[in-house]
N, C-alpha and C positions, 0 to 999 in steps of 0.2 A: 926300548923299539922305539924308530923314530919315524915321528905323527907328518908324512911327508906334506900333506895342509899349513902346516909350520912354513914351509917353505914357498907356498906360493907368489908370497908376493917377489920374493928374490928371485925366483924363475922368473917371474914375468919382466922384471925390471931387468934380469940379464948380471944380476948384483951376485950369484951362484959363485961359488968356484968350478972351475971345472969337473973336476973330482964327483961332486954335490951337486950337479946338474947333470950328469949323465946318472949318479945315482936314482934323481926323481925322475930321468925319463923313463930310465927301466922299470921305477916303482908303476910310471901311469901306466908300459903293457899289462901289466898284471893288476891290476885295480881300475874298473871300469868308475868308479866315483871321482878316482883323483883325476882322470881323463878330461871327465866331464865337469868338471871343474874347471880345468885351465878349457877350454872347449868357451866356458859362458863368466871366464872372469869378468869384464865387463857391466853383465847383469850380475852378478856375484857383491861387487864396489855398490853398487847403487844400494845392495840390501844390506850391506854392513854398514854401510852412511847412514840409513835408517834406524837401524838397531843401536851404533855409535848417539847417535840423535836422540833417542827414546832412551840411554839411558842416561844422558844429559839433563835430559828433563826430568828424571827421578831424581839423578845428584841435586838441581839446582832444588827440586821440592824439598827434599829431606835439609838442604843445610836453612833454607828457610824456615820449616819448621822449627828446627831443631837450634836453628841459631847463635852456632858456631862455627867457627872459620874453620875453610874445608884445608886439609892438607893435601899435599900434593897425590896429582893421577897420576898413575901410572901411563901410557899411552898403550891401549889396546886395540888400537885398529887390527894388529896378526891376529887376533882370538876371535874375534869379531869376525874377521874375514871366514875363518873354521867354523864363526859357527853359520853364518850367512851358506857358507858351502853345505852343511850339514840340510839346512834349510831346504835350500833350495832344490837337493838331490833328494830329498824327501819328497817334497810335493812334487817335484818332475817325475820318481817314479810311480808318484800315485795316478798322476792326467798318463800316461802313460799307458798304464792298465786301463786307465778308466777307456780313454780311447778304445786301446782295444777291446775290452770287453762291450764296445756301442755296434765297433764296428762286428762283433759277433756275434752278436742277438739280432740286428741289422742280416745279415744272409741265415742266420738257424730259419729266422721266422720265413724269407726267400723262399730257402729249401722247399720247410717244414708246409708253410702255406698257398705259395706262387701258385697257381694253375694255368697253365699256357693255354692259351684258345685252341681248339681241335682242328685240323690242317683243313681249309674249304678252297672252292674254288669259286673263282670270279670273274667270270670271262665274257667278254660286249667286242661287240665292232668298234667300237668308238676307242677314240687315244686313250683319254680317262680310266674308261672300264681295262683296256690292254695295261696301263701305267698300275693301277691298283690290282690285277693280278696279278705281276711282275712283283711289287711291294710285298704282298703279300708271301710268294715265294720266298725271296730273301729276309722275309723276316722271318717264315720256318727254318730256316739256313741259320738264323743268328747273325744276316749281315746289319745289324740295328740301324748303323748310321744309311747305310746304301737304301736303307725300305723308308727309315724319313726322309730324304731325300723326295722320293718320290709320292709319298702319303702326302706329305702336304700342300701339292696342287691339286690332288683331288678331294682334300679336304673342305675347298669349297665348292663344290658340287654338289646340289641339291642331293639328284637321285643317289653319291655313294656316299656324302657325309655322313653317315653315321659310320659304315661299315672302318670309313677311314681313321675315325676317330676312334673305334674301337682298338684300332692295330697303335694307333699311336698312345692311346694312355698305356696300353701294355709296356709300349716300349719306354718312356714314359717313366715308368714304375721299375721298370726294371735297371733303368738306368739313373735311380735314387730324384729322379724330377716330382720328387711329390705333389707338392700341391698342384702342377699342370698337369699333369694325371688324374688326380681327384676330379677337378674340375674338368677332364672332356669325361671320364664313368659318369660324372652327373648330365653331360648328355646322350651317353651311350644308353642311361636308362630308359627312357624315353619309349625306345625298340622293344616290345616283350621279349623278342627270342634273345634278348642281350641283358635282361634287365637282370635276370639272376645275377649272372657274370660281375655286370658293375658293382653291385650293390657289396657283393664278397668282396672284389678286390678295395671297393672302397673302405671297407673292414679293415682288411691288409694295412692299407696305407693308414690306418686310424693305430693299428700296432708300434708300425714304426714308425709311428709321430709319436708313441708314448703316449697314447692317449685309450685305454682302455676304455673308459667309459663311453664314449663316442664307437668305440667298436664292438660294443655290446649290444647298442642300440641298432649299430648295422645288422648283427647276428639276428636280433630278432626279427627282421625284415623278410629273414631269408624263410624259403622253402626246403626245409631239411631233405623233401625229397629228389631236388634238383643236385643233390651231393652225396659221395660213397660215406655210409658210415665211417670208414678210416680217418676220410678227413672231416667229418665232424668231428668226430672224437680227437683229431691232434689242436682242433681249432679251440672245441672247449680246452683243453689242457693250458692254451694261452692264455685263452678268458678268464677262467674259475678255479683254477687249480691255487693254493695253496688260500682260498678263499674262508 
Protein backbone atom coordinates (compact mmCIF):
# COMPACT_ATOMS: atom_id res chain seq x y z
CA UNK A 1 0.00 0.00 0.00
CA UNK A 2 1.33 3.43 -0.98
CA UNK A 3 2.27 5.82 1.83
CA UNK A 4 1.40 9.17 0.31
CA UNK A 5 3.34 10.97 3.04
CA UNK A 6 6.48 9.79 1.22
CA UNK A 7 5.36 11.83 -1.79
CA UNK A 8 4.88 15.04 0.20
CA UNK A 9 8.14 16.74 -0.85
CA UNK A 10 7.67 15.83 -4.51
CA UNK A 11 4.06 17.03 -4.48
CA UNK A 12 4.98 20.37 -2.94
CA UNK A 13 7.85 21.02 -5.36
CA UNK A 14 5.78 19.91 -8.38
CA UNK A 15 7.97 16.98 -9.40
CA UNK A 16 5.27 14.29 -9.29
CA UNK A 17 3.99 12.94 -12.58
CA UNK A 18 0.48 13.98 -13.52
CA UNK A 19 -0.83 10.52 -12.68
CA UNK A 20 0.85 10.50 -9.25
CA UNK A 21 -0.25 14.06 -8.53
CA UNK A 22 -3.88 13.15 -9.26
CA UNK A 23 -3.56 10.06 -7.06
CA UNK A 24 -2.06 12.17 -4.26
CA UNK A 25 -4.84 14.78 -4.46
CA UNK A 26 -7.46 12.03 -4.51
CA UNK A 27 -5.88 10.58 -1.36
CA UNK A 28 -6.06 14.01 0.32
CA UNK A 29 -9.83 14.06 -0.12
CA UNK A 30 -10.26 10.96 2.03
CA UNK A 31 -7.26 11.42 4.36
CA UNK A 32 -7.64 14.43 6.65
CA UNK A 33 -4.17 13.87 8.12
CA UNK A 34 -2.54 14.03 4.69
CA UNK A 35 -4.40 17.24 3.88
CA UNK A 36 -3.34 18.66 7.24
CA UNK A 37 0.29 17.84 6.41
CA UNK A 38 0.01 19.66 3.06
CA UNK A 39 -1.62 22.70 4.67
CA UNK A 40 1.18 22.88 7.27
CA UNK A 41 4.07 21.83 5.01
CA UNK A 42 6.42 24.71 5.91
CA UNK A 43 6.06 24.03 9.61
CA UNK A 44 6.65 20.32 9.03
CA UNK A 45 9.88 21.13 7.19
CA UNK A 46 11.10 23.05 10.23
CA UNK A 47 10.21 20.16 12.52
CA UNK A 48 11.92 17.64 10.25
CA UNK A 49 15.03 19.85 10.08
CA UNK A 50 15.16 19.83 13.87
CA UNK A 51 14.84 16.04 13.92
CA UNK A 52 17.63 15.67 11.35
CA UNK A 53 19.84 18.04 13.34
CA UNK A 54 19.27 15.98 16.47
CA UNK A 55 20.06 12.74 14.61
CA UNK A 56 23.25 14.31 13.24
CA UNK A 57 24.37 15.25 16.75
CA UNK A 58 23.70 11.70 17.92
CA UNK A 59 25.69 10.26 15.00
CA UNK A 60 28.65 12.55 15.68
CA UNK A 61 28.57 11.63 19.34
CA UNK A 62 28.54 7.92 18.48
CA UNK A 63 31.39 8.38 16.00
CA UNK A 64 33.46 10.20 18.59
CA UNK A 65 32.86 7.51 21.18
CA UNK A 66 33.49 4.56 18.88
CA UNK A 67 36.45 6.22 17.10
CA UNK A 68 35.80 4.74 13.72
CA UNK A 69 35.32 6.20 10.31
CA UNK A 70 31.66 6.75 9.53
CA UNK A 71 30.06 4.90 6.66
CA UNK A 72 28.17 7.01 4.12
CA UNK A 73 24.74 7.94 5.40
CA UNK A 74 21.79 7.83 3.05
CA UNK A 75 19.75 11.03 2.91
CA UNK A 76 16.80 10.71 5.28
CA UNK A 77 14.98 13.98 4.70
CA UNK A 78 11.95 12.28 3.18
CA UNK A 79 11.55 9.89 6.11
CA UNK A 80 12.13 12.61 8.67
CA UNK A 81 9.41 14.64 6.97
CA UNK A 82 7.04 11.69 7.35
CA UNK A 83 8.02 11.42 11.03
CA UNK A 84 7.57 15.16 11.51
CA UNK A 85 4.13 14.95 9.92
CA UNK A 86 3.13 12.16 12.29
CA UNK A 87 4.39 14.11 15.32
CA UNK A 88 2.72 17.32 14.19
CA UNK A 89 -0.61 15.66 13.47
CA UNK A 90 -0.54 13.94 16.87
CA UNK A 91 0.24 17.18 18.69
CA UNK A 92 -2.33 19.12 16.68
CA UNK A 93 -5.02 16.58 17.47
CA UNK A 94 -4.19 16.76 21.19
CA UNK A 95 -4.17 20.57 21.07
CA UNK A 96 -7.52 20.76 19.30
CA UNK A 97 -9.09 18.27 21.71
CA UNK A 98 -7.69 20.22 24.68
CA UNK A 99 -9.07 23.50 23.34
CA UNK A 100 -12.42 21.85 22.69
CA UNK A 101 -12.52 20.51 26.25
CA UNK A 102 -11.60 23.90 27.70
CA UNK A 103 -14.37 25.54 25.71
CA UNK A 104 -16.92 22.93 26.70
CA UNK A 105 -15.90 23.20 30.40
CA UNK A 106 -16.39 26.97 30.30
CA UNK A 107 -19.79 26.66 28.63
CA UNK A 108 -20.92 23.95 31.05
CA UNK A 109 -19.90 25.93 34.13
CA UNK A 110 -21.75 28.99 32.84
CA UNK A 111 -24.82 26.94 31.92
CA UNK A 112 -24.93 25.23 35.32
CA UNK A 113 -23.83 27.95 37.71
CA UNK A 114 -24.39 31.42 36.26
CA UNK A 115 -27.35 33.22 37.82
CA UNK A 116 -28.80 36.07 35.81
CA UNK A 117 -29.95 38.88 38.12
CA UNK A 118 -33.73 39.10 38.49
CA UNK A 119 -35.51 41.67 36.36
CA UNK A 120 -35.75 44.96 38.23
CA UNK A 121 -36.97 48.41 37.34
CA UNK A 122 -34.94 51.54 38.04
CA UNK A 123 -36.78 54.69 37.10
CA UNK A 124 -36.08 58.34 37.68
CA UNK A 125 -36.41 61.77 36.22
CA UNK A 126 -32.71 62.37 35.62
CA UNK A 127 -31.03 61.53 32.34
CA UNK A 128 -28.71 59.03 33.99
CA UNK A 129 -31.59 57.21 35.69
CA UNK A 130 -33.48 56.98 32.41
CA UNK A 131 -30.35 55.73 30.66
CA UNK A 132 -29.81 53.11 33.37
CA UNK A 133 -33.40 51.87 33.08
CA UNK A 134 -32.98 51.47 29.32
CA UNK A 135 -29.63 49.69 29.81
CA UNK A 136 -31.18 47.20 32.24
CA UNK A 137 -33.99 46.52 29.78
CA UNK A 138 -31.42 45.83 27.04
CA UNK A 139 -29.47 43.57 29.40
CA UNK A 140 -32.60 41.59 30.25
CA UNK A 141 -33.19 41.07 26.51
CA UNK A 142 -29.54 40.03 26.01
CA UNK A 143 -28.48 43.08 23.99
CA UNK A 144 -25.22 43.18 25.91
CA UNK A 145 -23.16 45.44 23.67
CA UNK A 146 -25.89 48.09 23.52
CA UNK A 147 -26.41 47.82 27.29
CA UNK A 148 -22.68 48.31 27.91
CA UNK A 149 -22.68 51.53 25.89
CA UNK A 150 -25.39 52.96 28.17
CA UNK A 151 -24.01 51.57 31.43
CA UNK A 152 -20.48 52.97 31.15
CA UNK A 153 -21.53 56.65 31.55
CA UNK A 154 -23.88 55.88 34.46
CA UNK A 155 -21.12 53.98 36.27
CA UNK A 156 -19.49 57.32 37.19
CA UNK A 157 -22.69 58.68 38.74
CA UNK A 158 -22.30 58.28 42.51
CA UNK A 159 -25.94 57.39 43.16
CA UNK A 160 -26.12 54.86 40.32
CA UNK A 161 -22.58 53.52 40.38
CA UNK A 162 -23.17 50.26 42.24
CA UNK A 163 -26.19 49.28 40.16
CA UNK A 164 -24.38 50.13 36.91
CA UNK A 165 -21.32 48.19 38.00
CA UNK A 166 -23.51 45.25 38.94
CA UNK A 167 -24.83 44.92 35.40
CA UNK A 168 -21.46 45.65 33.81
CA UNK A 169 -19.93 42.88 35.94
CA UNK A 170 -22.55 40.44 34.66
CA UNK A 171 -21.93 41.51 31.06
CA UNK A 172 -18.17 41.09 31.44
CA UNK A 173 -18.66 37.66 32.98
CA UNK A 174 -20.96 36.55 30.17
CA UNK A 175 -18.53 37.82 27.52
CA UNK A 176 -15.52 36.12 29.16
CA UNK A 177 -13.83 39.31 30.40
CA UNK A 178 -13.27 37.54 33.68
CA UNK A 179 -10.72 39.77 35.42
CA UNK A 180 -12.78 42.89 34.69
CA UNK A 181 -15.90 41.15 35.92
CA UNK A 182 -14.19 40.09 39.14
CA UNK A 183 -12.95 43.64 39.82
CA UNK A 184 -16.45 45.05 39.43
CA UNK A 185 -18.05 42.35 41.59
CA UNK A 186 -15.58 43.36 44.34
CA UNK A 187 -17.12 46.86 44.22
CA UNK A 188 -20.66 45.47 44.12
CA UNK A 189 -19.99 43.47 47.31
CA UNK A 190 -20.06 46.72 49.26
CA UNK A 191 -23.84 46.94 48.89
CA UNK A 192 -25.45 44.46 51.25
CA UNK A 193 -28.38 43.68 48.95
CA UNK A 194 -25.99 42.51 46.20
CA UNK A 195 -23.25 41.07 48.40
CA UNK A 196 -24.17 37.38 48.12
CA UNK A 197 -24.74 37.69 44.38
CA UNK A 198 -21.30 39.27 43.93
CA UNK A 199 -19.46 36.69 46.07
CA UNK A 200 -21.25 33.85 44.29
CA UNK A 201 -20.23 35.06 40.85
CA UNK A 202 -16.66 35.66 42.00
CA UNK A 203 -16.71 31.98 42.95
CA UNK A 204 -17.91 31.14 39.43
CA UNK A 205 -15.11 33.27 37.96
CA UNK A 206 -12.53 31.41 40.06
CA UNK A 207 -13.85 28.11 38.68
CA UNK A 208 -13.66 29.45 35.12
CA UNK A 209 -10.04 30.40 35.81
CA UNK A 210 -9.37 26.86 37.10
CA UNK A 211 -8.65 28.09 40.63
CA UNK A 212 -10.74 25.66 42.65
CA UNK A 213 -9.16 26.60 45.99
CA UNK A 214 -10.12 30.24 45.56
CA UNK A 215 -13.60 29.15 44.48
CA UNK A 216 -13.92 27.14 47.70
CA UNK A 217 -12.95 30.18 49.77
CA UNK A 218 -15.64 32.22 48.02
CA UNK A 219 -18.14 29.42 48.61
CA UNK A 220 -17.37 29.48 52.33
CA UNK A 221 -18.44 33.15 52.41
CA UNK A 222 -21.88 32.41 51.01
CA UNK A 223 -25.09 32.25 53.02
CA UNK A 224 -26.79 28.98 51.94
CA UNK A 225 -30.17 30.54 52.67
CA UNK A 226 -29.65 32.89 49.72
CA UNK A 227 -29.60 30.06 47.17
CA UNK A 228 -31.81 27.14 46.20
CA UNK A 229 -30.92 23.61 47.26
CA UNK A 230 -30.56 22.65 43.59
CA UNK A 231 -28.08 25.45 42.95
CA UNK A 232 -26.01 24.53 46.00
CA UNK A 233 -25.98 20.91 44.85
CA UNK A 234 -24.57 21.98 41.47
CA UNK A 235 -21.92 24.11 43.16
CA UNK A 236 -20.89 21.23 45.43
CA UNK A 237 -20.54 19.00 42.38
CA UNK A 238 -17.98 21.36 40.84
CA UNK A 239 -16.11 22.11 44.05
CA UNK A 240 -15.97 18.80 45.87
CA UNK A 241 -16.73 15.94 43.48
CA UNK A 242 -13.88 13.42 43.02
CA UNK A 243 -12.14 14.49 46.24
